[in-house]
ROMI-961354 format. One record per residue: residue in one letter; z, y, x of N, C-alpha, C in turn. Coordinates in pm, whole numbers, padded with zeros to 5 digits, always signed. Last residue first. Example, Ala and Ser with C-alpha at 12.3 -4.5 7.8 and 13.67 -1.06 7.14 Angstrom:
BEGIN
S+00708-00225+01285+00714-00106+01367+00787+00003+01290/A+00780-00569+01319+00780-00450+01230+00780-00330+01320/
This chain:
BEGIN
X+10768+16938+10902+10723+16999+11028+10612+16917+11087/X+10857+17021+10568+10798+16928+10664+10750+17001+10788/X+11154+17090+10395+11035+17146+10462+10987+17050+10569/X+11247+16896+10118+11271+16927+10259+11143+16981+10321/X+11317+17009+09784+11229+16943+09881+11262+16989+10024/X+11565+16966+09578+11534+17059+09687+11447+16987+09789/X+11599+16949+09224+11562+16886+09350+11526+16992+09454/X+11626+17075+08987+11737+17090+09081+11708+17024+09215/X+11420+17001+08830+11412+17136+08887+11526+17163+08986/X+11495+16759+08720+11411+16758+08840+11399+16895+08905/X+11619+16792+08478+11704+16782+08596+11624+16791+08726/X+11398+16784+08309+11473+16909+08321+11559+16907+08448/X+11335+16515+08345+11237+16618+08381+11307+16751+08401/X+11548+16383+08237+11537+16385+08383+11431+16484+08431/X+11488+16435+07965+11615+16479+08022+11608+16485+08175/X+11241+16307+07933+11250+16453+07919+11379+16508+07980/X+11316+16039+07961+11226+16101+08060+11232+16253+08053/X+11477+16005+07732+11532+15981+07866+11447+16049+07973/X+11291+16057+07527+11407+16146+07545+11465+16130+07685/X+11120+15836+07561+11069+15973+07578+11182+16071+07602/X+11289+15620+07496+11233+15632+07631+11184+15773+07658/X+11333+15675+07226+11446+15671+07319+11397+15689+07462/X+11071+15645+07130+11136+15777+07123+11256+15784+07218/X+11032+15372+07170+10947+15468+07241+11009+15608+07241/X+11224+15269+06991+11234+15243+07134+11153+15344+07215/X+11122+15352+06743+11254+15396+06788+11269+15381+06939/X+10877+15215+06736+10880+15361+06735+11013+15415+06787/X+10972+14946+06738+10880+14996+06841+10887+15147+06850/X+11122+14931+06506+11188+14916+06635+11103+14967+06749/X+10916+14956+06318+11021+15058+06326+11093+15053+06460/X+10772+14719+06373+10708+14849+06384+10811+14962+06398/X+10971+14516+06334+10898+14528+06460+10840+14667+06477/X+11124+14433+06127+11147+14569+06178+11078+14591+06312/X+11060+14176+06070+11042+14274+05963+11068+14417+06009/X+11127+14024+06298+10987+14056+06270+10968+14165+06166/X+11390+14126+06507+11355+14074+06375+11213+14117+06340/X+11388+14255+06757+11416+14112+06749+11375+14051+06615/X+11356+14513+06832+11239+14450+06769+11261+14300+06747/X+11598+14580+06946+11550+14662+06834+11430+14600+06763/X+11618+14403+07158+11712+14392+07046+11662+14468+06924/X+11420+14505+07323+11403+14372+07267+11496+14348+07150/X+11541+14743+07395+11422+14749+07308+11393+14612+07246/X+11748+14638+07554+11777+14719+07435+11659+14722+07341/X+11610+14483+07753+11724+14431+07677+11744+14507+07547/X+11413+14654+07853+11374+14526+07792+11486+14472+07705/X+11584+14859+07948+11481+14888+07848+11439+14760+07777/X+11734+14729+08140+11801+14774+08018+11700+14808+07909/X+11528+14683+08331+11603+14571+08271+11670+14612+08141/X+11442+14944+08400+11350+14849+08339+11422+14735+08269/X+11683+15048+08507+11618+15112+08393+11523+15018+08322/X+11715+14874+08721+11815+14874+08614+11758+14939+08489/X+11496+14958+08874+11495+14824+08814+11601+14810+08705/X+11578+15218+08945+11453+15196+08872+11453+15061+08801/X+11811+15170+09087+11819+15247+08962+11692+15230+08879/X+11696+15031+09302+11794+14966+09215+11801+15039+09082/X+11544+15229+09421+11474+15122+09350+11568+15037+09266/X+11752+15391+09527+11651+15445+09436+11586+15333+09354/X+11888+15211+09694+11957+15272+09581+11857+15325+09478/X+11682+15155+09877+11743+15049+09799+11814+15102+09677/X+11638+15399+09991+11533+15347+09904+11583+15229+09823/X+11886+15410+10131+11851+15511+10031+11742+15461+09936/X+11872+15189+10305+11977+15196+10204+11940+15295+10094/X+11648+15256+10465+11651+15133+10386+11753+15137+10276/X+11726+15504+10580+11608+15495+10494+11612+15371+10406/X+11917+15559+10761+11964+15534+10624+11848+15515+10527/X+11796+15622+10995+11875+15499+10994+11932+15467+10856/X+11671+15872+10934+11591+15750+10948+11673+15621+10938/X+11846+16054+10674+11826+16021+10816+11750+15889+10827/X+11673+16191+10385+11777+16111+10450+11743+16089+10598/X+11448+16344+10307+11581+16401+10295+11684+16324+10378/X+11220+16196+10324+11227+16317+10405+11370+16372+10411/X+11282+16006+10132+11275+15965+10272+11278+16085+10367/X+11264+16168+09898+11391+16109+09936+11391+16068+10084/X+10991+16234+09896+11092+16340+09899+11226+16285+09947/X+10879+15979+09870+10855+16056+09990+10958+16167+10006/X+10968+15912+09611+11006+15830+09726+10990+15908+09856/X+10839+16113+09461+10984+16101+09458+11034+16021+09579/X+10571+16053+09511+10625+16183+09553+10777+16179+09558/X+10550+15795+09396+10528+15816+09540+10587+15947+09591/X+10629+15859+09116+10706+15769+09202+10677+15789+09351/X+10445+16035+08985+10581+16077+09016+10648+15990+09123/X+10201+15905+08943+10203+16032+09015+10343+16064+09065/X+10273+15683+08798+10203+15663+08924+10199+15790+09008/X+10378+15798+08567+10466+15726+08659+10403+15708+08795/X+10138+15908+08461+10252+15993+08494+10347+15926+08592/X+09980+15684+08414+09937+15783+08513+10053+15872+08556/X+10125+15552+08207+10104+15490+08337+10068+15589+08446/X+10121+15758+08010+10246+15693+08049+10231+15632+08189/X+09855+15833+07968+09946+15927+08036+10078+15866+08076/X+09764+15575+07848+09714+15627+07975+09808+15729+08040/X+09849+15506+07595+09914+15443+07710+09881+15515+07841/X+09679+15631+07420+09811+15690+07438+09887+15628+07555/X+09458+15458+07424+09444+15594+07477+09580+15656+07507/X+09569+15232+07299+09517+15222+07435+09507+15360+07499/X+09621+15333+07045+09732+15290+07130+09689+15284+07277/X+09355+15372+06968+09446+15487+06974+09569+15454+07060/X+09248+15118+06964+09203+15208+07070+09289+15333+07079/X+09345+14989+06739+09410+14962+06867+09370+15063+06973/X+09372+15207+06451+09302+15111+06536+09368+15101+06674/X+09665+15229+06239+09565+15289+06327+09495+15182+06409/X+09875+15137+06092+09741+15104+06043+09630+15156+06134/X+10099+15243+06210+10077+15099+06223+09936+15060+06182/X+10025+15560+06377+10065+15478+06262+10029+15331+06280/X+10159+15710+06660+10042+15635+06612+10085+15546+06495/X+10395+15812+06754+10335+15878+06639+10214+15804+06583/X+10453+15664+06980+10544+15654+06866+10483+15713+06739/X+10247+15750+07147+10252+15611+07104+10341+15593+06982/X+10326+16018+07185+10200+15987+07116+10198+15843+07066/X+10560+15977+07332+10567+16040+07199+10441+16010+07120/X+10451+15865+07564+10546+15789+07484+10558+15845+07343/X+10293+16079+07659+10231+15954+07619+10322+15870+07531/X+10491+16269+07719+10389+16300+07619+10323+16172+07569/X+10629+16137+07924+10698+16168+07797+10598+16197+07686/X+10427+16131+08122+10481+16008+08065+10548+16033+07932/X+10388+16405+08173+10277+16324+08123+10328+16196+08059/X+10641+16472+08272+10591+16537+08151+10478+16455+08089/X+10646+16315+08505+10740+16289+08397+10694+16352+08265/X+10442+16435+08657+10433+16295+08617+10525+16262+08502/X+10547+16692+08699+10423+16674+08622+10409+16531+08572/X+10771+16633+08860+10788+16696+08729+10665+16672+08641/X+10647+16519+09083+10755+16447+09014+10771+16501+08872/X+10469+16716+09168+10416+16593+09109+10522+16509+09039/X+10673+16914+09250+10582+16937+09139+10519+16809+09083/X+10814+16838+09479+10883+16837+09350+10786+16845+09233/X+10654+16870+09701+10681+16734+09655+10750+16728+09520/X+10394+17119+09674+10532+17080+09700+10563+16945+09639/X+10126+17159+09634+10218+17226+09542+10366+17197+09569/X+09998+17029+09848+09944+17155+09795+10047+17233+09712/X+10134+16798+09905+10106+16890+10015+10059+17026+09965/X+10136+16676+09650+10261+16721+09710+10237+16820+09823/X+09864+16619+09614+09934+16704+09517+10061+16762+09580/X+09825+16442+09825+09752+16569+09821+09822+16668+09729/X+09998+16233+09742+10022+16302+09869+09951+16436+09873/X+09880+16157+09496+10016+16211+09498+10043+16287+09627/X+09640+16033+09496+09638+16179+09487+09775+16241+09500/X+09690+15759+09494+09643+15821+09619+09640+15973+09615/X+09777+15729+09214+09870+15719+09327+09817+15783+09455/X+09550+15734+09045+09637+15851+09053+09724+15847+09177/X+09418+15496+09030+09348+15606+09096+09438+15729+09115/X+09590+15333+08890+09561+15299+09029+09490+15412+09103/X+09577+15452+08638+09701+15458+08713+09676+15431+08861/X+09326+15377+08558+09349+15518+08587+09478+15537+08667/X+09382+15102+08527+09277+15147+08618+09296+15293+08656/X+09585+15100+08334+09614+15055+08468+09508+15095+08570/X+09457+15206+08101+09575+15269+08159+09593+15229+08305/X+09241+15022+08063+09217+15166+08085+09335+15236+08149/X+09391+14764+08039+09302+14795+08151+09276+14945+08169/X+09536+14687+07823+09607+14765+07924+09515+14813+08037/X+09364+14528+07682+09402+14656+07622+09474+14746+07722/X+09356+14294+07827+09245+14388+07842+09277+14524+07782/X+09588+14172+07729+09580+14213+07868+09470+14315+07892/X+09502+14125+07465+09617+14213+07490+09615+14262+07635/X+09299+13943+07508+09266+14073+07448+09379+14173+07471/X+09455+13731+07613+09351+13795+07694+09315+13932+07639/X+09620+13667+07395+09679+13711+07522+09577+13783+07609/X+09480+13810+07088+09505+13702+07183+09569+13758+07310/X+09632+13993+06816+09542+13984+06930+09579+13866+07019/X+09779+14066+06589+09711+13937+06593+09613+13921+06708/X+09938+14285+06558+09793+14307+06552+09712+14178+06559/X+10193+14175+06580+10160+14261+06466+10010+14279+06449/X+10180+14002+06806+10250+13963+06685+10208+14045+06563/X+10023+14128+07003+09999+13988+06969+10062+13948+06836/X+10115+14389+07013+09972+14366+06996+09942+14222+06957/X+10394+14347+07056+10344+14411+06934+10197+14380+06909/X+10418+14238+07315+10456+14159+07198+10394+14216+07070/X+10314+14447+07467+10267+14311+07492+10299+14221+07372/X+10463+14667+07385+10325+14656+07338+10266+14517+07364/X+10716+14612+07509+10701+14633+07365+10559+14606+07317/X+10656+14592+07786+10721+14482+07714+10697+14494+07563/X+10543+14845+07837+10466+14723+07862+10524+14606+07783/X+10759+15019+07770+10634+15023+07696+10553+14896+07714/X+10949+14948+07966+10979+14933+07824+10853+14931+07740/X+10817+15024+08196+10839+14881+08171+10878+14854+08026/X+10807+15313+08143+10691+15231+08177+10712+15084+08143/X+11066+15412+08060+10943+15443+07988+10831+15344+08015/X+11238+15302+08249+11266+15283+08106+11138+15304+08026/X+11123+15406+08479+11107+15264+08451+11145+15228+08308/X+11196+15677+08454+11055+15640+08465+11033+15492+08433/X+11477+15663+08454+11406+15703+08332+11259+15664+08337/X+11525+15581+08724+11575+15505+08609+11494+15536+08483/X+11414+15794+08870+11356+15660+08881+11399+15571+08765/X+11596+15995+08793+11453+16007+08760+11386+15870+08764/X+11833+15896+08902+11823+15919+08758+11678+15928+08714/X+11766+15893+09175+11802+15769+09106+11789+15784+08955/X+11727+16164+09228+11615+16072+09245+11642+15941+09171/X+11988+16259+09180+11877+16303+09096+11759+16207+09105/X+12129+16126+09386+12168+16108+09245+12052+16146+09153/X+11999+16222+09617+12005+16079+09589+12035+16054+09442/X+12047+16496+09597+11909+16447+09595+11905+16299+09561/X+12331+16496+09617+12263+16543+09497+12120+16492+09487/X+12542+16234+09717+12436+16327+09757+12352+16367+09636/X+12709+16035+09646+12744+16170+09599+12638+16274+09636/X+12606+15814+09768+12613+15813+09622+12646+15950+09564/X+12642+15881+10036+12507+15872+09982+12509+15879+09830/X+12923+15875+10045+12850+15994+10090+12709+15995+10032/X+13010+15622+09970+13019+15731+09872+12942+15855+09915/X+12813+15331+10042+12902+15440+10082+12898+15556+09985/X+12665+15085+10069+12604+15213+10031+12689+15329+10082/X+12818+14884+10170+12673+14872+10186+12601+14999+10146/X+13108+14956+10370+13037+14960+10241+12887+14954+10260/X+13326+14852+10549+13182+14847+10576+13104+14847+10444/X+13577+14898+10445+13554+14926+10588+13406+14932+10620/X+13616+15071+10128+13584+14954+10210+13554+14992+10354/X+13648+15294+09971+13758+15258+10061+13729+15137+10149/X+13412+15339+09827+13493+15453+09871+13593+15415+09980/X+13310+15092+09768+13225+15185+09842+13305+15302+09898/X+13524+14986+09626+13481+14919+09749+13394+15011+09834/X+13528+15155+09405+13641+15158+09499+13602+15093+09632/X+13287+15079+09284+13306+15217+09328+13420+15228+09429/X+13344+14808+09226+13235+14844+09316+13255+14985+09372/X+13548+14837+09039+13577+14772+09166+13469+14805+09269/X+13398+14959+08835+13513+15029+08894+13546+14970+09030/X+13214+14757+08774+13166+14886+08823+13277+14965+08891/X+13384+14560+08674+13311+14535+08798+13259+14665+08859/X+13470+14688+08438+13567+14651+08541+13497+14629+08675/X+13225+14713+08300+13301+14832+08337+13398+14801+08450/X+13156+14442+08266+13066+14532+08337+13140+14657+08385/X+13370+14353+08111+13350+14298+08245+13260+14387+08328/X+13320+14496+07878+13444+14521+07953+13433+14469+08096/X+13076+14376+07806+13081+14520+07835+13206+14554+07915/X+13159+14111+07762+13060+14141+07865+13062+14288+07903/X+13334+14146+07545+13385+14094+07672+13288+14127+07787/X+13148+14234+07352+13259+14321+07393+13314+14278+07528/X+12989+14006+07331+12929+14133+07372+13037+14228+07423/X+13166+13816+07238+13101+13794+07366+13038+13922+07420/X+13240+13925+06987+13338+13910+07094+13271+13896+07230/X+13038+14177+06830+13061+14036+06863+13152+14026+06985/X+12967+14435+06791+13106+14400+06760+13137+14254+06791/X+12697+14462+06833+12787+14512+06937+12933+14481+06910/X+12511+14163+06746+12571+14293+06714+12671+14333+06821/X+12365+13931+06792+12504+13920+06748+12565+14050+06701/X+12108+14009+06870+12125+13904+06771+12264+13899+06711/X+12145+14228+07037+12032+14226+06946+12047+14123+06836/X+12351+14167+07206+12380+14258+07095+12267+14260+06993/X+12234+14023+07409+12304+13950+07304+12336+14038+07184/X+12130+14237+07566+12042+14136+07507+12110+14066+07390/X+12360+14382+07638+12251+14450+07567+12158+14349+07499/X+12510+14188+07772+12563+14251+07651+12451+14315+07570/X+12341+14134+07989+12375+14028+07894+12424+14087+07763/X+12350+14382+08119+12223+14333+08064+12247+14224+07961/X+12622+14386+08193+12566+14492+08108+12435+14447+08043/X+12640+14159+08355+12718+14166+08232+12663+14272+08137/X+12464+14231+08566+12440+14113+08485+12514+14118+08353/X+12584+14461+08671+12449+14469+08615+12420+14350+08523/X+12839+14355+08747+12827+14472+08660+12690+14478+08593/X+12772+14137+08917+12849+14115+08793+12831+14232+08696/X+12634+14267+09125+12567+14163+09045+12639+14143+08913/X+12840+14435+09217+12714+14493+09169+12640+14393+09080/X+13032+14253+09302+13063+14337+09185+12938+14405+09130/X+12895+14143+09523+12937+14060+09411+12964+14143+09286/X+12855+14368+09693+12742+14294+09640+12781+14212+09517/X+13121+14455+09746+13025+14544+09683+12909+14469+09620/X+13226+14224+09867+13286+14279+09746+13188+14369+09672/X+13066+14190+10094+13065+14090+09988+13123+14144+09859/X+12908+14347+10311+12997+14396+10204+12991+14300+10085/X+12913+14200+10634+12846+14217+10505+12948+14257+10398/X+13008+14378+10932+13024+14269+10835+12959+14303+10702/X+12749+14524+11133+12877+14535+11066+12887+14420+10966/X+12556+14654+11405+12594+14546+11317+12732+14570+11257/X+12364+14951+11408+12484+14881+11454+12525+14773+11353/X+12016+14877+11332+12133+14966+11338+12252+14883+11386/X+11731+14773+11517+11841+14744+11427+11949+14850+11443/X+11370+14803+11526+11505+14829+11578+11610+14796+11473/X+11125+14540+11496+11192+14658+11442+11328+14677+11508/X+10829+14448+11676+10967+14421+11635+11034+14552+11593/X+10501+14509+11538+10602+14519+11643+10740+14489+11587/X+10285+14265+11374+10353+14394+11386+10457+14391+11497/X+10182+14018+11327+10109+14103+11422+10174+14240+11440/X+10327+13906+11125+10340+13847+11259+10272+13931+11366/X+10231+14036+10900+10361+14074+10954+10379+14022+11097/X+09998+13897+10840+09989+14033+10891+10119+14075+10958/X+10117+13661+10744+10028+13656+10861+10011+13794+10922/X+10249+13758+10518+10327+13704+10631+10243+13698+10758/X+10030+13821+10358+10121+13928+10402+10205+13882+10521/X+09933+13564+10315+09850+13661+10388+09937+13775+10442/X+10141+13457+10163+10113+13400+10295+10025+13493+10379/X+10123+13608+09927+10241+13617+10011+10217+13564+10151/X+09876+13517+09831+09895+13659+09865+10014+13677+09957/X+09926+13242+09782+09831+13284+09887+09846+13430+09927/X+10143+13272+09578+10157+13199+09704+10055+13242+09809/X+10084+13393+09338+10163+13467+09436+10161+13402+09574/X+09962+13213+09175+09876+13310+09241+09951+13390+09347/X+10164+13069+09052+10100+13009+09169+10013+13109+09245/X+10219+13230+08830+10315+13222+08940+10252+13165+09066/X+10008+13204+08663+10051+13340+08692+10153+13343+08805/X+09977+12935+08614+09894+12994+08719+09939+13136+08755/X+10123+12875+08393+10184+12847+08522+10105+12910+08638/X+09965+12912+08169+10054+13021+08208+10117+12999+08346/X+09634+12833+08181+09766+12773+08192+09860+12882+08243/X+09425+12980+08039+09404+12853+08108+09535+12774+08114/X+09543+13198+07928+09442+13129+07848+09412+12991+07907/X+09694+13290+08134+09764+13218+08029+09669+13151+07931/X+09501+13427+08282+09552+13301+08333+09626+13221+08226/X+09453+13656+08113+09346+13564+08152+09401+13428+08194/X+09706+13778+08083+09628+13737+07967+09522+13634+08002/X+09781+13820+08350+09866+13742+08261+09790+13692+08140/X+09572+13981+08439+09590+13848+08498+09676+13760+08409/X+09627+14204+08276+09499+14135+08266+09510+13993+08321/X+09890+14281+08356+09861+14243+08218+09731+14165+08203/X+09843+14305+08659+09943+14225+08590+09908+14184+08447/X+09665+14486+08765+09623+14346+08755+09717+14263+08668/X+09808+14724+08751+09678+14714+08686+09638+14569+08664/X+10033+14665+08903+10050+14703+08762+09919+14687+08686/X+09904+14621+09145+09979+14513+09082+10002+14540+08935/X+09805+14876+09188+09710+14766+09171+09778+14646+09107/X+10047+15008+09216+09958+15045+09105+09856+14934+09079/X+10140+14890+09450+10213+14873+09326+10129+14905+09204/X+09939+14981+09622+09960+14838+09606+10037+14808+09478/X+09985+15251+09607+09861+15200+09549+09869+15048+09531/X+10210+15276+09757+10225+15286+09612+10101+15237+09540/X+10082+15264+10007+10178+15160+09968+10196+15158+09816/X+09947+15508+09993+09870+15383+10001+09958+15265+09960/X+10168+15676+09987+10074+15679+09875+09987+15553+09873/X+10274+15620+10234+10351+15583+10115+10261+15584+09992/X+10078+15734+10396+10099+15590+10400+10175+15542+10277/X+10115+16004+10337+09988+15940+10305+10003+15788+10300/X+10373+16034+10437+10348+16060+10295+10217+15995+10250/X+10326+15986+10707+10408+15892+10631+10387+15910+10480/X+10183+16209+10781+10116+16079+10786+10193+15975+10705/X+10393+16393+10744+10269+16404+10666+10192+16272+10664/X+10592+16305+10926+10620+16315+10782+10493+16319+10699/X+10556+16058+11175+10517+16192+11130+10528+16200+10978/X+10607+15785+11205+10717+15879+11225+10684+16021+11179/X+10507+15511+11087+10454+15647+11070+10568+15748+11083/X+10654+15281+11132+10514+15285+11178+10456+15425+11175/X+10902+15331+11012+10893+15309+11156+10751+15328+11208/X+10828+15359+10745+10905+15466+10810+10897+15454+10962/X+10715+15112+10698+10630+15231+10696+10699+15346+10767/X+10947+14957+10709+10835+14929+10799+10743+15050+10811/X+11084+15067+10494+11136+15091+10629+11030+15059+10734/X+10929+14966+10288+10933+15111+10310+10987+15145+10448/X+10989+14696+10321+10850+14741+10333+10844+14892+10356/X+11264+14694+10276+11216+14660+10410+11069+14701+10428/X+11283+14762+10003+11333+14855+10105+11283+14824+10245/X+11122+14526+09895+11095+14669+09870+11152+14761+09978/X+11216+14268+09971+11085+14315+10014+11072+14467+10003/X+11456+14217+09847+11454+14229+09993+11325+14294+10041/X+11375+14196+09583+11468+14302+09621+11469+14325+09771/X+11222+13967+09585+11155+14095+09566+11244+14211+09608/X+11430+13778+09609+11332+13794+09716+11259+13927+09707/X+11555+13819+09362+11630+13843+09485+11535+13861+09603/X+11349+13742+09188+11397+13880+09188+11475+13915+09313/X+11334+13469+09246+11220+13557+09272+11265+13702+09282/X+11580+13391+09142+11558+13383+09288+11439+13471+09328/X+11528+13433+08870+11639+13501+08935+11620+13504+09086/X+11319+13257+08831+11292+13400+08820+11405+13482+08883/X+11457+13019+08845+11363+13051+08952+11325+13198+08949/X+11601+13041+08602+11671+13032+08731+11581+13068+08848/X+11391+13039+08417+11475+13158+08428+11550+13158+08561/X+11297+12779+08466+11209+12894+08484+11290+13021+08502/X+11515+12625+08392+11475+12627+08533+11382+12744+08562/X+11517+12686+08112+11632+12714+08198+11595+12721+08344/X+11273+12593+08012+11299+12737+08016+11414+12771+08109/X+11123+12330+08215+11195+12382+08098+11228+12529+08119/X+10985+12266+08443+10962+12183+08325+11032+12234+08200/X+10818+12470+08681+10937+12456+08595+10907+12374+08469/X+10617+12529+08855+10643+12388+08831+10754+12364+08730/X+10618+12805+08879+10497+12740+08830+10517+12595+08795/X+10872+12841+08990+10842+12893+08856+10721+12822+08797/X+10829+12731+09244+10921+12664+09152+10897+12711+09009/X+10656+12924+09351+10608+12786+09335+10697+12709+09238/X+10829+13141+09356+10709+13147+09273+10655+13007+09247/X+11013+13066+09550+11056+13075+09411+10938+13080+09315/X+10847+13087+09779+10905+12958+09741+10948+12958+09594/X+10791+13364+09776+10681+13266+09765+10735+13131+09720/X+11049+13473+09813+10970+13504+09694+10860+13401+09672/X+11125+13378+10064+11205+13345+09945+11124+13365+09818/X+10925+13499+10223+10939+13353+10218+11016+13309+10095/X+10981+13774+10179+10853+13715+10139+10861+13563+10127/X+11237+13799+10294+11216+13825+10152+11088+13763+10100/X+11181+13745+10563+11273+13658+10488+11254+13676+10338/X+11010+13962+10625+10962+13825+10633+11050+13729+10554/X+11187+14180+10595+11066+14170+10512+11013+14027+10510/X+11370+14129+10798+11414+14128+10659+11295+14112+10565/X+11213+14157+11031+11278+14030+11001+11318+14021+10854/X+11130+14430+11003+11034+14320+11017+11095+14186+10978/X+11362+14592+10990+11269+14584+10877+11180+14462+10884/X+11688+14488+11082+11554+14528+11120+11455+14501+11009/X+11951+14451+11013+11878+14337+11071+11741+14375+11124/X+12039+14700+10914+12119+14629+11014+12042+14518+11086/X+11853+14795+10731+11897+14883+10837+11966+14805+10950/X+11836+14570+10566+11717+14619+10636+11756+14707+10753/X+12090+14560+10457+12048+14455+10549+11926+14497+10630/X+12074+14785+10289+12169+14784+10400+12132+14678+10504/X+11876+14696+10112+11856+14818+10190+11948+14823+10310/X+12007+14473+10010+11882+14455+10084+11851+14578+10167/X+12217+14577+09867+12248+14511+09994+12122+14488+10076/X+12053+14690+09659+12153+14768+09732+12184+14704+09868/X+11894+14489+09553+11830+14598+09626+11931+14677+09709/X+12027+14308+09400+12024+14283+09543+11951+14391+09622/X+12003+14412+09137+12135+14385+09194+12131+14371+09345/X+11726+14435+09084+11811+14554+09088+11940+14527+09165/X+11647+14166+09098+11576+14268+09175+11667+14389+09193/X+11804+14061+08903+11834+14027+09042+11763+14121+09138/X+11673+14190+08680+11816+14203+08705+11851+14173+08850/X+11407+14108+08687+11440+14249+08706+11586+14270+08742/X+11433+13829+08640+11367+13882+08760+11413+14024+08790/X+11559+13835+08393+11618+13759+08503+11562+13807+08637/X+11391+13977+08222+11506+14046+08280+11575+13968+08390/X+11191+13785+08153+11156+13916+08210+11274+13975+08287/X+11346+13575+08066+11236+13547+08158+11192+13676+08228/X+11512+13703+07886+11569+13662+08013+11461+13624+08114/X+11337+13742+07671+11394+13859+07738+11450+13821+07876/X+11295+13479+07597+11183+13555+07655+11234+13679+07728/X+11547+13418+07491+11497+13346+07608+11385+13420+07676/X+11546+13598+07272+11647+13609+07378+11602+13538+07506/X+11340+13508+07109+11325+13638+07175+11426+13654+07288/X+11360+13153+07179+11334+13267+07094+11320+13394+07175/X+11219+12840+07293+11305+12957+07311+11264+13071+07222/X+10946+12657+07458+11039+12688+07350+11122+12812+07381/X+10748+12601+07640+10885+12563+07676+10986+12588+07565/X+10504+12673+07508+10512+12560+07599+10654+12510+07621/X+10550+12895+07349+10484+12779+07289+10499+12654+07375/X+10662+13064+07545+10743+13019+07431+10682+12896+07366/X+10437+13105+07706+10555+13040+07763+10644+12986+07651/X+10277+13243+07524+10231+13114+07577+10348+13035+07637/X+10428+13480+07483+10403+13387+07372+10358+13249+07419/X+10422+13583+07760+10545+13539+07693+10520+13448+07574/X+10208+13693+07894+10212+13547+07883+10334+13496+07806/X+10256+13960+07908+10149+13918+07820+10153+13767+07797/X+10474+13951+08100+10487+14007+07966+10382+13955+07869/X+10411+13858+08357+10480+13769+08264+10474+13819+08120/X+10308+14061+08507+10216+13954+08467+10278+13865+08360/X+10507+14238+08591+10428+14270+08472+10344+14155+08421/X+10631+14143+08816+10714+14211+08718+10641+14232+08586/X+10424+14050+08967+10509+13952+08902+10604+14015+08801/X+10312+14290+09063+10233+14201+08978+10324+14107+08901/X+10520+14365+09228+10490+14446+09110+10407+14366+09011/X+10502+14170+09423+10625+14177+09344+10606+14264+09221/X+10244+14214+09524+10274+14086+09462+10403+14091+09380/X+10251+14481+09626+10156+14440+09522+10204+14316+09449/X+10439+14470+09826+10469+14550+09707+10376+14513+09592/X+10297+14304+10005+10428+14265+09953+10463+14340+09826/X+10071+14459+10055+10057+14330+09987+10189+14282+09930/X+10194+14681+10185+10117+14699+10063+10104+14568+09986/X+10305+14563+10413+10392+14628+10316+10323+14644+10181/X+10070+14478+10542+10172+14381+10501+10263+14438+10394/X+09945+14728+10584+09879+14624+10505+09978+14520+10456/X+10128+14857+10751+10102+14911+10617+10037+14806+10527/X+10101+14694+10975+10230+14704+10907+10213+14757+10765/X+09834+14751+11038+09873+14614+11003+10005+14613+10928/X+09852+15023+11099+09769+14980+10988+09803+14839+10942/X+10012+15029+11326+10063+15085+11201+09983+15038+11080/X+09949+14949+11578+09962+14845+11477+10014+14896+11345/X+10138+15204+11737+10032+15103+11746+10055+14992+11643/X+10260+15457+11505+10277+15363+11613+10157+15270+11621/X+10147+15793+11435+10181+15658+11394+10189+15568+11518/X+10132+16043+11550+10146+16036+11404+10179+15896+11354/X+10334+16104+11835+10220+16035+11778+10239+16024+11627/X+10437+16417+11964+10470+16297+11888+10346+16236+11824/X+10369+16521+12287+10325+16536+12149+10357+16409+12072/X+10442+16446+12536+10531+16536+12465+10495+16551+12319/X+10231+16290+12618+10360+16225+12599+10456+16311+12519/X+10034+16483+12635+10018+16376+12536+10151+16307+12510/X+10139+16635+12842+10122+16696+12711+10110+16589+12603/X+10127+16451+13050+10258+16496+13005+10248+16561+12869/X+09851+16420+13068+09932+16302+13036+10069+16343+12984/X+09770+16680+13138+09732+16624+13008+09818+16504+12969/X+10033+16882+13281+09923+16787+13291+09895+16725+13154/X+10104+17216+13175+10146+17075+13188+10024+16986+13202/X+10074+17511+13357+10012+17428+13254+10050+17283+13277/X+10334+17748+13408+10247+17641+13458+10194+17559+13341/X+10320+18091+13309+10376+17958+13287+10282+17851+13339/X+10184+18327+13339+10275+18291+13446+10330+18150+13431/X+10031+18353+13104+09960+18331+13231+10052+18287+13344/X+10199+18153+12850+10168+18280+12914+10099+18254+13047/X+10069+17906+12617+10148+17945+12734+10105+18080+12788/X+10100+17903+12265+10007+17924+12376+10084+17972+12498/
């Protein structure tokens, strides 16, 4: 409040001095970001329930089905790092549009694929497009909502798009595969085009200083993640002593070493060691990794278990996920309120505890139990992740400088997708043989629960940034 001797600023000057909570057209930018996140999350989950239908149509065993899921997730993870850097350098609006176009085109190819090989190849391209969409959508929000509190609310709405995609994925996969599994990919096209139409109405994005692309970092990231995932998948059938598995693991290690050196000594690293050594960045990445191990691992396992062990149809299996996904969709909007009341660290911890509890309950449900017990135990897994992820993302964006927002969220989401890819690879190996499906399911769920509990303990080291 000004003193009596201080002159009173004119209203126009006061309005100019007061930072606006959001830019003009912020709602349109948020709508485009939400739809983009919705469609890529939908595509990560819609395939799981349709896997038996795809196998019946195109052939292939458990390894082929794992690649249909992991091909998408792997490229999603591998290109998120450079996508975040590209977002900072090229501008969020342009990068988001390019990612959407690539994703929509690849979706159409998936729907037309005449064989499993082409389907997997198109899924790889889909994953690359999805990788571009995630950090650029968050950067769009970062630009449209400069105020931290308004941005936290916007991120919760953005996360709702992911929750809706998660909710619709299993049901849509079950329903559409009853008609034709190819429809699960064609549905992406109109949604993507609507998001592009909204994007055209947004303001142009600023760009950071241009620098040469980090080809060494990107290439070694793809090789490291791809080789590690390949080794985990092939180990299910060949064993970890197989020559091809050993070679793949050695290649993954060598590529990881070269990547680390490129980030430490390269002239234009896409991530840089400063960010990789930041405690908040490291903790957030570990938490995101564990959350996706639990969530995506559970979806993959139960999608197959309910159809193979319980004899349920694809539609019935999709409907079994409805209670979890509906409640999950209602939790995301509460994350911002939870964070404002108890601090951004508390919903991260609470969400992880809920997920770990649900995973343990699922593992304890006996094979002879009715399906509704499994359905009930799924709920805290989905709700926990839906509570933790928005708060974790918001905490990280508050921590980093605005010009590093795309790169930081790229690193976070890379770790999340790697967690999902390795979960499918390792858990798929544990349930590869029909006679150990039930045992492999329980073992996998326990592994996921332990991973989440470990990062829950580490979450107490997070230091939330005070909001102004």
